[in-house]
Structure formats: C-alpha cells, structure tokens
N, C-alpha and C positions, 0 to 999 in steps of 0.2 A: 287491478285488467279497463281498460276503456272502451264503451261499447261504442259503435258507431253506425247505431239503426235510433231512429227516434222512437224516442220516449218521452215524450212530451217537453223536449228540451230543445229549444231551436237553432239552438248554438250546433247542433250536427248536421243539420240541415242546408245544403248548399245553397249560394246566394250566387247575384249578381247584379250589378248596376243599372237603373233604366237609361236607354241612351239619351232620351229628351229632357227629364228632371232631375236626372243624377242619383237618383234614390236609392237604397238598397232593397232591392227584392227579393224575397227570401223560398224556396221554393215551394212548391205547393203539388198537390197530388193531382190537380186539372193538368197542371204542366209536364207530369210523368212523361207522355209518350214524344215530347217535342220539347225539353227543354231545353234541347241545343241549339234551338232557333230564337226561342225568347228573346224578345230584345226592348218591351216596354212595358211598363208595370200596370198600364191600365188601357181601357177605350179612351181613354182624356189624353192620355201621353199620341197615343196610336195616330190619333186624329191631330195632333200638334206636329205631327215628326214632319223634318223637311225634307221635301222628294230630291 
C-alpha cells in the first residue's frame, strides 16, 4: 500500500521548474492556494523575469 500524503518525505510532493533559473521547486504549504500560478522559486527570480 502506497500513501500519497506528505509524511516528511518530499518525494510525494508535487514539483515544478522555475522559469528563470530552471531549478526544481517543491510544493510549499504557503503556495497551496495558488500552486497553479506559481512560476518563480524566489523573489530574486521574480525580479529577474523577462517581460
């Protein structure tokens, strides 16, 4: 039986790639409400975006 809820193992969490630095970012609780619209891993990458 495989559990898919978070139990301290980040491999079960969804992840995305930052559009600026191409690093993988793992889901965070603070992003729960807007995970679909998250594009940047940090404020620094958000400031470097190409308009």
